[in-house]
All heavy atoms as TSV, in Angstrom:
chain	resi	resn	atom	element	x	y	z
A	1	MET	N	N	150.454	46.770	114.905
A	1	MET	CA	C	149.797	46.733	113.610
A	1	MET	C	C	148.299	46.638	113.834
A	1	MET	O	O	147.832	45.834	114.636
A	1	MET	CB	C	150.312	45.539	112.804
A	1	MET	CG	C	149.705	45.456	111.427
A	1	MET	SD	S	150.554	44.295	110.372
A	1	MET	CE	C	149.451	42.913	110.521
A	2	ALA	N	N	147.545	47.441	113.124
A	2	ALA	CA	C	146.086	47.427	113.252
A	2	ALA	C	C	145.534	46.213	112.518
A	2	ALA	O	O	146.070	45.780	111.505
A	2	ALA	CB	C	145.514	48.713	112.668
A	3	TRP	N	N	144.428	45.703	113.040
A	3	TRP	CA	C	143.788	44.557	112.400
A	3	TRP	C	C	143.335	44.928	111.001
A	3	TRP	O	O	142.832	46.005	110.756
A	3	TRP	CB	C	142.585	44.108	113.210
A	3	TRP	CG	C	143.006	43.502	114.519
A	3	TRP	CD1	C	142.943	44.085	115.747
A	3	TRP	CD2	C	143.554	42.215	114.714
A	3	TRP	NE1	N	143.445	43.247	116.699
A	3	TRP	CE2	C	143.822	42.061	116.086
A	3	TRP	CE3	C	143.861	41.144	113.869
A	3	TRP	CZ2	C	144.365	40.922	116.633
A	3	TRP	CZ3	C	144.415	40.003	114.419
A	3	TRP	CH2	C	144.652	39.903	115.769
A	4	GLY	N	N	143.536	44.028	110.062
A	4	GLY	CA	C	143.097	44.241	108.710
A	4	GLY	C	C	144.052	45.028	107.840
A	4	GLY	O	O	143.821	45.165	106.655
A	5	ARG	N	N	145.091	45.576	108.418
A	5	ARG	CA	C	146.074	46.327	107.649
A	5	ARG	C	C	147.282	45.453	107.370
A	5	ARG	O	O	147.824	44.838	108.277
A	5	ARG	CB	C	146.520	47.548	108.453
A	5	ARG	CG	C	146.310	48.821	107.696
A	5	ARG	CD	C	146.589	50.041	108.515
A	5	ARG	NE	N	147.952	50.048	109.028
A	5	ARG	CZ	C	148.368	50.841	109.997
A	5	ARG	NH1	N	147.539	51.669	110.559
A	5	ARG	NH2	N	149.616	50.796	110.402
A	6	LYS	N	N	147.691	45.419	106.134
A	6	LYS	CA	C	148.860	44.612	105.760
A	6	LYS	C	C	150.122	45.464	105.897
A	6	LYS	O	O	150.170	46.577	105.417
A	6	LYS	CB	C	148.729	44.126	104.315
A	6	LYS	CG	C	149.825	43.182	103.910
A	6	LYS	CD	C	149.531	42.601	102.546
A	6	LYS	CE	C	150.486	41.504	102.216
A	6	LYS	NZ	N	151.738	41.891	101.671
A	7	GLN	N	N	151.118	44.918	106.599
A	7	GLN	CA	C	152.372	45.633	106.775
A	7	GLN	C	C	153.237	45.452	105.535
A	7	GLN	O	O	153.347	44.340	105.000
A	7	GLN	CB	C	153.104	45.105	108.000
A	7	GLN	CG	C	154.355	45.861	108.321
A	7	GLN	CD	C	154.977	45.392	109.623
A	7	GLN	OE1	O	154.358	44.671	110.377
A	7	GLN	NE2	N	156.208	45.793	109.855
A	8	GLU	N	N	153.833	46.526	105.087
A	8	GLU	CA	C	154.721	46.466	103.922
A	8	GLU	C	C	156.046	45.802	104.311
A	8	GLU	O	O	156.503	45.929	105.440
A	8	GLU	CB	C	155.004	47.879	103.407
A	8	GLU	CG	C	153.817	48.531	102.757
A	8	GLU	CD	C	153.375	47.811	101.495
A	8	GLU	OE1	O	154.232	47.459	100.675
A	8	GLU	OE2	O	152.161	47.599	101.348
A	9	PRO	N	N	156.686	45.096	103.366
A	9	PRO	CA	C	157.986	44.516	103.635
A	9	PRO	C	C	159.006	45.593	103.969
A	9	PRO	O	O	158.921	46.718	103.478
A	9	PRO	CB	C	158.366	43.814	102.320
A	9	PRO	CG	C	157.096	43.642	101.586
A	9	PRO	CD	C	156.205	44.769	102.017
A	10	SER	N	N	159.941	45.255	104.812
A	10	SER	CA	C	161.014	46.174	105.188
A	10	SER	C	C	162.337	45.550	104.771
A	10	SER	O	O	162.818	44.611	105.416
A	10	SER	CB	C	160.998	46.430	106.689
A	10	SER	OG	O	162.160	47.143	107.069
A	11	GLU	N	N	162.894	46.052	103.693
A	11	GLU	CA	C	164.145	45.486	103.177
A	11	GLU	C	C	165.295	45.642	104.170
A	11	GLU	O	O	166.136	44.760	104.284
A	11	GLU	CB	C	164.504	46.133	101.832
A	11	GLU	CG	C	163.531	45.799	100.707
A	11	GLU	CD	C	163.527	44.329	100.308
A	11	GLU	OE1	O	164.575	43.670	100.372
A	11	GLU	OE2	O	162.459	43.832	99.939
A	12	ALA	N	N	165.330	46.760	104.902
A	12	ALA	CA	C	166.403	46.961	105.885
A	12	ALA	C	C	166.307	45.920	107.002
A	12	ALA	O	O	167.317	45.321	107.393
A	12	ALA	CB	C	166.358	48.372	106.442
A	13	PHE	N	N	165.096	45.704	107.489
A	13	PHE	CA	C	164.899	44.684	108.533
A	13	PHE	C	C	165.231	43.315	107.985
A	13	PHE	O	O	165.865	42.501	108.674
A	13	PHE	CB	C	163.455	44.741	109.050
A	13	PHE	CG	C	163.147	43.705	110.094
A	13	PHE	CD1	C	163.767	43.745	111.335
A	13	PHE	CD2	C	162.224	42.712	109.850
A	13	PHE	CE1	C	163.479	42.792	112.304
A	13	PHE	CE2	C	161.931	41.748	110.810
A	13	PHE	CZ	C	162.562	41.797	112.048
A	14	ALA	N	N	164.807	43.032	106.770
A	14	ALA	CA	C	165.106	41.743	106.141
A	14	ALA	C	C	166.602	41.503	106.073
A	14	ALA	O	O	167.086	40.397	106.363
A	14	ALA	CB	C	164.483	41.655	104.759
A	15	ALA	N	N	167.353	42.525	105.703
A	15	ALA	CA	C	168.813	42.399	105.607
A	15	ALA	C	C	169.431	42.139	106.987
A	15	ALA	O	O	170.333	41.297	107.111
A	15	ALA	CB	C	169.410	43.646	104.977
A	16	GLU	N	N	168.938	42.843	108.003
A	16	GLU	CA	C	169.441	42.624	109.366
A	16	GLU	C	C	169.160	41.193	109.831
A	16	GLU	O	O	170.015	40.542	110.420
A	16	GLU	CB	C	168.800	43.606	110.336
A	16	GLU	CG	C	169.265	45.026	110.190
A	16	GLU	CD	C	168.501	45.977	111.100
A	16	GLU	OE1	O	167.757	45.506	111.985
A	16	GLU	OE2	O	168.660	47.186	110.920
A	17	GLU	N	N	167.954	40.737	109.561
A	17	GLU	CA	C	167.585	39.372	109.965
A	17	GLU	C	C	168.352	38.316	109.175
A	17	GLU	O	O	168.717	37.281	109.730
A	17	GLU	CB	C	166.075	39.169	109.845
A	17	GLU	CG	C	165.282	39.912	110.885
A	17	GLU	CD	C	165.563	39.411	112.286
A	17	GLU	OE1	O	164.918	38.459	112.731
A	17	GLU	OE2	O	166.455	40.004	112.950
A	18	GLN	N	N	168.619	38.586	107.906
A	18	GLN	CA	C	169.426	37.639	107.127
A	18	GLN	C	C	170.834	37.564	107.662
A	18	GLN	O	O	171.425	36.492	107.768
A	18	GLN	CB	C	169.454	38.031	105.643
A	18	GLN	CG	C	170.169	37.005	104.780
A	18	GLN	CD	C	169.518	35.633	104.846
A	18	GLN	OE1	O	168.343	35.491	104.580
A	18	GLN	NE2	N	170.298	34.601	105.185
A	19	ASN	N	N	171.373	38.712	108.066
A	19	ASN	CA	C	172.708	38.746	108.662
A	19	ASN	C	C	172.713	37.957	109.982
A	19	ASN	O	O	173.651	37.204	110.261
A	19	ASN	CB	C	173.142	40.194	108.898
A	19	ASN	CG	C	174.573	40.294	109.350
A	19	ASN	OD1	O	175.458	39.711	108.748
A	19	ASN	ND2	N	174.782	41.043	110.415
A	20	ARG	N	N	171.660	38.137	110.779
A	20	ARG	CA	C	171.549	37.386	112.055
A	20	ARG	C	C	171.450	35.882	111.766
A	20	ARG	O	O	172.118	35.073	112.419
A	20	ARG	CB	C	170.330	37.864	112.827
A	20	ARG	CG	C	170.158	37.195	114.177
A	20	ARG	CD	C	169.108	37.890	115.024
A	20	ARG	NE	N	167.759	37.618	114.610
A	20	ARG	CZ	C	166.924	36.786	115.258
A	20	ARG	NH1	N	167.320	36.142	116.347
A	20	ARG	NH2	N	165.695	36.628	114.818
A	21	ALA	N	N	170.658	35.508	110.770
A	21	ALA	CA	C	170.511	34.097	110.408
A	21	ALA	C	C	171.849	33.517	109.949
A	21	ALA	O	O	172.207	32.393	110.332
A	21	ALA	CB	C	169.459	33.919	109.321
A	22	ASP	N	N	172.592	34.280	109.158
A	22	ASP	CA	C	173.904	33.815	108.688
A	22	ASP	C	C	174.851	33.564	109.865
A	22	ASP	O	O	175.558	32.561	109.893
A	22	ASP	CB	C	174.517	34.809	107.708
A	22	ASP	CG	C	173.756	34.908	106.402
A	22	ASP	OD1	O	172.937	34.014	106.096
A	22	ASP	OD2	O	173.980	35.896	105.673
A	23	GLY	N	N	174.859	34.493	110.835
A	23	GLY	CA	C	175.709	34.327	111.999
A	23	GLY	C	C	175.301	33.128	112.837
A	23	GLY	O	O	176.158	32.372	113.335
A	24	LEU	N	N	173.997	32.933	112.991
A	24	LEU	CA	C	173.507	31.778	113.739
A	24	LEU	C	C	173.839	30.472	113.033
A	24	LEU	O	O	174.217	29.496	113.672
A	24	LEU	CB	C	171.999	31.906	113.970
A	24	LEU	CG	C	171.602	32.949	115.013
A	24	LEU	CD1	C	170.136	33.319	114.852
A	24	LEU	CD2	C	171.885	32.446	116.415
A	25	ALA	N	N	173.741	30.455	111.718
A	25	ALA	CA	C	174.082	29.247	110.953
A	25	ALA	C	C	175.548	28.890	111.155
A	25	ALA	O	O	175.889	27.716	111.316
A	25	ALA	CB	C	173.773	29.446	109.473
A	26	LYS	N	N	176.397	29.901	111.159
A	26	LYS	CA	C	177.824	29.668	111.383
A	26	LYS	C	C	178.047	29.093	112.779
A	26	LYS	O	O	178.802	28.122	112.951
A	26	LYS	CB	C	178.599	30.973	111.211
A	26	LYS	CG	C	180.080	30.823	111.419
A	26	LYS	CD	C	180.810	32.140	111.227
A	26	LYS	CE	C	182.290	31.938	111.520
A	26	LYS	NZ	N	183.014	33.202	111.533
A	27	ARG	N	N	177.373	29.675	113.777
A	27	ARG	CA	C	177.516	29.209	115.163
A	27	ARG	C	C	177.000	27.784	115.298
A	27	ARG	O	O	177.623	26.938	115.965
A	27	ARG	CB	C	176.758	30.149	116.106
A	27	ARG	CG	C	176.882	29.791	117.549
A	27	ARG	CD	C	178.253	30.096	118.080
A	27	ARG	NE	N	178.253	29.901	119.518
A	27	ARG	CZ	C	179.305	29.537	120.195
A	27	ARG	NH1	N	180.476	29.393	119.604
A	27	ARG	NH2	N	179.230	29.367	121.491
A	28	ILE	N	N	175.860	27.476	114.672
A	28	ILE	CA	C	175.310	26.111	114.703
A	28	ILE	C	C	176.304	25.133	114.099
A	28	ILE	O	O	176.520	24.045	114.629
A	28	ILE	CB	C	173.953	26.065	113.981
A	28	ILE	CG1	C	172.896	26.821	114.810
A	28	ILE	CG2	C	173.513	24.629	113.702
A	28	ILE	CD1	C	171.609	27.102	114.062
A	29	GLY	N	N	176.945	25.534	112.999
A	29	GLY	CA	C	177.952	24.677	112.370
A	29	GLY	C	C	179.130	24.428	113.294
A	29	GLY	O	O	179.643	23.304	113.367
A	30	GLU	N	N	179.572	25.447	114.016
A	30	GLU	CA	C	180.678	25.284	114.964
A	30	GLU	C	C	180.300	24.310	116.087
A	30	GLU	O	O	181.087	23.454	116.469
A	30	GLU	CB	C	181.064	26.637	115.583
A	30	GLU	CG	C	181.678	27.617	114.615
A	30	GLU	CD	C	181.771	29.028	115.177
A	30	GLU	OE1	O	181.316	29.266	116.325
A	30	GLU	OE2	O	182.290	29.897	114.465
A	31	ILE	N	N	179.075	24.467	116.588
A	31	ILE	CA	C	178.619	23.616	117.699
A	31	ILE	C	C	178.512	22.167	117.243
A	31	ILE	O	O	178.980	21.250	117.926
A	31	ILE	CB	C	177.280	24.117	118.259
A	31	ILE	CG1	C	177.468	25.486	118.911
A	31	ILE	CG2	C	176.693	23.119	119.254
A	31	ILE	CD1	C	176.156	26.203	119.250
A	32	THR	N	N	177.892	21.949	116.089
A	32	THR	CA	C	177.656	20.568	115.645
A	32	THR	C	C	178.917	19.878	115.152
A	32	THR	O	O	178.982	18.652	115.144
A	32	THR	CB	C	176.584	20.514	114.543
A	32	THR	OG1	O	176.977	21.329	113.445
A	32	THR	CG2	C	175.237	20.979	115.072
A	33	SER	N	N	179.926	20.652	114.770
A	33	SER	CA	C	181.151	20.013	114.262
A	33	SER	C	C	182.224	19.812	115.322
A	33	SER	O	O	183.275	19.270	115.040
A	33	SER	CB	C	181.723	20.851	113.116
A	33	SER	OG	O	182.198	22.100	113.593
A	34	THR	N	N	181.944	20.241	116.557
A	34	THR	CA	C	182.928	20.131	117.618
A	34	THR	C	C	182.410	19.187	118.706
A	34	THR	O	O	181.467	19.534	119.426
A	34	THR	CB	C	183.214	21.513	118.252
A	34	THR	OG1	O	183.586	22.415	117.221
A	34	THR	CG2	C	184.305	21.431	119.297
A	35	PRO	N	N	183.029	18.004	118.818
A	35	PRO	CA	C	182.605	17.089	119.884
A	35	PRO	C	C	182.769	17.764	121.255
A	35	PRO	O	O	183.724	18.479	121.494
A	35	PRO	CB	C	183.558	15.900	119.758
A	35	PRO	CG	C	184.074	15.970	118.349
A	35	PRO	CD	C	184.090	17.446	118.014
A	36	GLN	N	N	181.819	17.552	122.115
A	36	GLN	CA	C	181.843	18.096	123.485
A	36	GLN	C	C	181.850	19.619	123.526
A	36	GLN	O	O	182.391	20.219	124.466
A	36	GLN	CB	C	183.038	17.519	124.260
A	36	GLN	CG	C	183.129	16.017	124.292
A	36	GLN	CD	C	181.907	15.387	124.952
A	36	GLN	OE1	O	181.417	15.857	125.953
A	36	GLN	NE2	N	181.413	14.307	124.372
A	37	HIS	N	N	181.282	20.256	122.497
A	37	HIS	CA	C	181.232	21.722	122.489
A	37	HIS	C	C	180.435	22.188	123.705
A	37	HIS	O	O	179.394	21.622	124.028
A	37	HIS	CB	C	180.557	22.224	121.199
A	37	HIS	CG	C	180.749	23.682	120.959
A	37	HIS	ND1	N	180.066	24.640	121.656
A	37	HIS	CD2	C	181.575	24.343	120.123
A	37	HIS	CE1	C	180.441	25.838	121.238
A	37	HIS	NE2	N	181.370	25.667	120.304
A	38	PRO	N	N	180.906	23.220	124.408
A	38	PRO	CA	C	180.219	23.671	125.609
A	38	PRO	C	C	178.792	24.208	125.367
A	38	PRO	O	O	177.993	24.263	126.294
A	38	PRO	CB	C	181.114	24.775	126.176
A	38	PRO	CG	C	182.112	25.085	125.138
A	38	PRO	CD	C	182.143	23.951	124.171
A	39	SER	N	N	178.475	24.562	124.131
A	39	SER	CA	C	177.136	25.077	123.828
A	39	SER	C	C	176.182	24.025	123.270
A	39	SER	O	O	175.090	24.365	122.825
A	39	SER	CB	C	177.242	26.244	122.839
A	39	SER	OG	O	177.911	27.327	123.432
A	40	THR	N	N	176.579	22.749	123.304
A	40	THR	CA	C	175.745	21.691	122.739
A	40	THR	C	C	174.354	21.677	123.363
A	40	THR	O	O	173.353	21.503	122.651
A	40	THR	CB	C	176.418	20.318	122.916
A	40	THR	OG1	O	177.661	20.328	122.196
A	40	THR	CG2	C	175.570	19.187	122.395
A	41	GLY	N	N	174.239	21.920	124.643
A	41	GLY	CA	C	172.947	21.931	125.295
A	41	GLY	C	C	172.032	23.056	124.833
A	41	GLY	O	O	170.819	22.987	124.960
A	42	SER	N	N	172.636	24.095	124.302
A	42	SER	CA	C	171.871	25.254	123.825
A	42	SER	C	C	171.541	25.167	122.340
A	42	SER	O	O	170.881	26.060	121.800
A	42	SER	CB	C	172.670	26.539	124.077
A	42	SER	OG	O	172.865	26.729	125.442
A	43	LEU	N	N	171.952	24.097	121.681
A	43	LEU	CA	C	171.746	23.965	120.237
A	43	LEU	C	C	170.291	24.173	119.811
A	43	LEU	O	O	170.048	24.897	118.850
A	43	LEU	CB	C	172.280	22.622	119.742
A	43	LEU	CG	C	172.243	22.403	118.239
A	43	LEU	CD1	C	173.045	23.474	117.491
A	43	LEU	CD2	C	172.778	21.018	117.897
A	44	PRO	N	N	169.304	23.606	120.514
A	44	PRO	CA	C	167.915	23.837	120.091
A	44	PRO	C	C	167.521	25.313	120.108
A	44	PRO	O	O	166.739	25.769	119.285
A	44	PRO	CB	C	167.081	23.039	121.100
A	44	PRO	CG	C	168.011	21.983	121.609
A	44	PRO	CD	C	169.375	22.625	121.604
A	45	HIS	N	N	168.089	26.079	121.030
A	45	HIS	CA	C	167.799	27.510	121.092
A	45	HIS	C	C	168.420	28.248	119.900
A	45	HIS	O	O	167.801	29.145	119.332
A	45	HIS	CB	C	168.303	28.108	122.401
A	45	HIS	CG	C	167.678	27.467	123.590
A	45	HIS	ND1	N	166.364	27.697	123.956
A	45	HIS	CD2	C	168.165	26.582	124.491
A	45	HIS	CE1	C	166.076	26.986	125.036
A	45	HIS	NE2	N	167.156	26.301	125.384
A	46	TYR	N	N	169.637	27.864	119.543
A	46	TYR	CA	C	170.279	28.446	118.363
A	46	TYR	C	C	169.477	28.114	117.106
A	46	TYR	O	O	169.280	28.963	116.232
A	46	TYR	CB	C	171.712	27.938	118.210
A	46	TYR	CG	C	172.702	28.597	119.129
A	46	TYR	CD1	C	173.138	27.957	120.281
A	46	TYR	CD2	C	173.234	29.859	118.848
A	46	TYR	CE1	C	174.045	28.550	121.135
A	46	TYR	CE2	C	174.143	30.456	119.688
A	46	TYR	CZ	C	174.556	29.805	120.832
A	46	TYR	OH	O	175.454	30.406	121.688
A	47	GLN	N	N	169.008	26.877	117.011
A	47	GLN	CA	C	168.232	26.466	115.842
A	47	GLN	C	C	166.900	27.219	115.760
A	47	GLN	O	O	166.495	27.642	114.673
A	47	GLN	CB	C	168.002	24.945	115.886
A	47	GLN	CG	C	169.286	24.172	115.677
A	47	GLN	CD	C	169.152	22.696	116.000
A	47	GLN	OE1	O	168.413	22.310	116.908
A	47	GLN	NE2	N	169.880	21.872	115.265
A	48	ALA	N	N	166.239	27.394	116.892
A	48	ALA	CA	C	164.976	28.144	116.901
A	48	ALA	C	C	165.210	29.607	116.519
A	48	ALA	O	O	164.419	30.191	115.767
A	48	ALA	CB	C	164.314	28.053	118.279
A	49	ALA	N	N	166.296	30.190	117.014
A	49	ALA	CA	C	166.621	31.571	116.674
A	49	ALA	C	C	166.927	31.686	115.188
A	49	ALA	O	O	166.536	32.668	114.541
A	49	ALA	CB	C	167.810	32.067	117.500
A	50	TYR	N	N	167.611	30.699	114.622
A	50	TYR	CA	C	167.895	30.691	113.188
A	50	TYR	C	C	166.586	30.653	112.385
A	50	TYR	O	O	166.420	31.415	111.423
A	50	TYR	CB	C	168.782	29.507	112.808
A	50	TYR	CG	C	168.894	29.351	111.317
A	50	TYR	CD1	C	169.798	30.140	110.601
A	50	TYR	CD2	C	168.103	28.462	110.626
A	50	TYR	CE1	C	169.899	30.030	109.211
A	50	TYR	CE2	C	168.191	28.343	109.248
A	50	TYR	CZ	C	169.083	29.127	108.553
A	50	TYR	OH	O	169.171	29.034	107.186
A	51	GLN	N	N	165.675	29.776	112.774
A	51	GLN	CA	C	164.397	29.685	112.066
A	51	GLN	C	C	163.633	31.001	112.159
A	51	GLN	O	O	163.033	31.451	111.176
A	51	GLN	CB	C	163.551	28.545	112.634
A	51	GLN	CG	C	164.098	27.191	112.253
A	51	GLN	CD	C	163.261	26.051	112.806
A	51	GLN	OE1	O	162.640	26.182	113.855
A	51	GLN	NE2	N	163.244	24.942	112.100
A	52	ASN	N	N	163.667	31.644	113.324
A	52	ASN	CA	C	162.994	32.922	113.498
A	52	ASN	C	C	163.604	33.984	112.607
A	52	ASN	O	O	162.894	34.702	111.899
A	52	ASN	CB	C	163.073	33.334	114.977
A	52	ASN	CG	C	162.486	34.694	115.227
A	52	ASN	OD1	O	163.204	35.674	115.310
A	52	ASN	ND2	N	161.163	34.757	115.353
A	53	ALA	N	N	164.934	34.078	112.611
A	53	ALA	CA	C	165.612	35.116	111.820
A	53	ALA	C	C	165.408	34.897	110.322
A	53	ALA	O	O	165.113	35.845	109.581
A	53	ALA	CB	C	167.108	35.136	112.151
A	54	SER	N	N	165.547	33.658	109.860
A	54	SER	CA	C	165.390	33.410	108.434
A	54	SER	C	C	163.937	33.598	108.004
A	54	SER	O	O	163.674	34.097	106.897
A	54	SER	CB	C	165.915	32.031	108.035
A	54	SER	OG	O	165.244	31.015	108.741
A	55	GLY	N	N	162.986	33.260	108.861
A	55	GLY	CA	C	161.581	33.502	108.553
A	55	GLY	C	C	161.268	34.984	108.476
A	55	GLY	O	O	160.537	35.427	107.596
A	56	ASN	N	N	161.826	35.749	109.409
A	56	ASN	CA	C	161.630	37.209	109.374
A	56	ASN	C	C	162.233	37.805	108.100
A	56	ASN	O	O	161.648	38.703	107.487
A	56	ASN	CB	C	162.264	37.863	110.603
A	56	ASN	CG	C	161.467	37.650	111.858
A	56	ASN	OD1	O	160.282	37.341	111.825
A	56	ASN	ND2	N	162.130	37.791	112.993
A	57	ALA	N	N	163.414	37.316	107.727
A	57	ALA	CA	C	164.055	37.827	106.522
A	57	ALA	C	C	163.194	37.549	105.305
A	57	ALA	O	O	162.958	38.431	104.474
A	57	ALA	CB	C	165.441	37.208	106.363
A	58	ALA	N	N	162.691	36.331	105.209
A	58	ALA	CA	C	161.867	35.973	104.063
A	58	ALA	C	C	160.562	36.753	104.032
A	58	ALA	O	O	160.130	37.233	102.978
A	58	ALA	CB	C	161.580	34.468	104.076
A	59	ALA	N	N	159.948	36.918	105.191
A	59	ALA	CA	C	158.651	37.610	105.269
A	59	ALA	C	C	158.783	39.104	104.950
A	59	ALA	O	O	157.785	39.733	104.579
A	59	ALA	CB	C	158.036	37.420	106.651
A	60	ASN	N	N	159.963	39.669	105.110
A	60	ASN	CA	C	160.143	41.119	104.904
A	60	ASN	C	C	160.919	41.457	103.639
A	60	ASN	O	O	161.305	42.609	103.448
A	60	ASN	CB	C	160.794	41.725	106.134
A	60	ASN	CG	C	159.810	41.879	107.245
A	60	ASN	OD1	O	159.029	42.803	107.245
A	60	ASN	ND2	N	159.791	40.923	108.168
A	61	THR	N	N	161.109	40.483	102.797
A	61	THR	CA	C	161.741	40.719	101.498
A	61	THR	C	C	160.645	40.870	100.460
A	61	THR	O	O	159.722	40.054	100.405
A	61	THR	CB	C	162.658	39.527	101.130
A	61	THR	OG1	O	163.669	39.395	102.120
A	61	THR	CG2	C	163.303	39.730	99.771
A	62	ARG	N	N	160.738	41.905	99.680
A	62	ARG	CA	C	159.726	42.121	98.625
A	62	ARG	C	C	159.734	40.919	97.671
A	62	ARG	O	O	160.777	40.493	97.221
A	62	ARG	CB	C	160.020	43.383	97.827
A	62	ARG	CG	C	159.568	44.595	98.513
A	62	ARG	CD	C	159.494	45.777	97.555
A	62	ARG	NE	N	159.490	47.000	98.325
A	62	ARG	CZ	C	158.415	47.475	98.942
A	62	ARG	NH1	N	157.290	46.846	98.837
A	62	ARG	NH2	N	158.502	48.572	99.648
A	63	GLN	N	N	158.558	40.442	97.393
A	63	GLN	CA	C	158.418	39.322	96.472
A	63	GLN	C	C	158.033	39.851	95.096
A	63	GLN	O	O	157.261	40.794	94.995
A	63	GLN	CB	C	157.346	38.344	97.006
A	63	GLN	CG	C	157.630	37.830	98.395
A	63	GLN	CD	C	158.918	37.028	98.492
A	63	GLN	OE1	O	159.235	36.239	97.626
A	63	GLN	NE2	N	159.680	37.274	99.534
A	64	PRO	N	N	158.556	39.211	94.043
A	64	PRO	CA	C	158.220	39.682	92.691
A	64	PRO	C	C	156.753	39.433	92.355
A	64	PRO	O	O	156.078	38.671	92.891
A	64	PRO	CB	C	159.135	38.863	91.782
A	64	PRO	CG	C	159.660	37.735	92.600
A	64	PRO	CD	C	159.451	38.107	94.038
């Protein structure tokens, strides 16, 4: 992206990122609800990926 140019929202990208966020939220729920889950150590990475995906979805959704 060139400096000073505003990028237009991309609804298709927003939908993909929302789908990714939904999947990550489900996975986070599985990890946190299962004692001794083998992915417990990776939970912060899943949470960071969720924040990234949901932020991308919000940033690329047309606002009224």
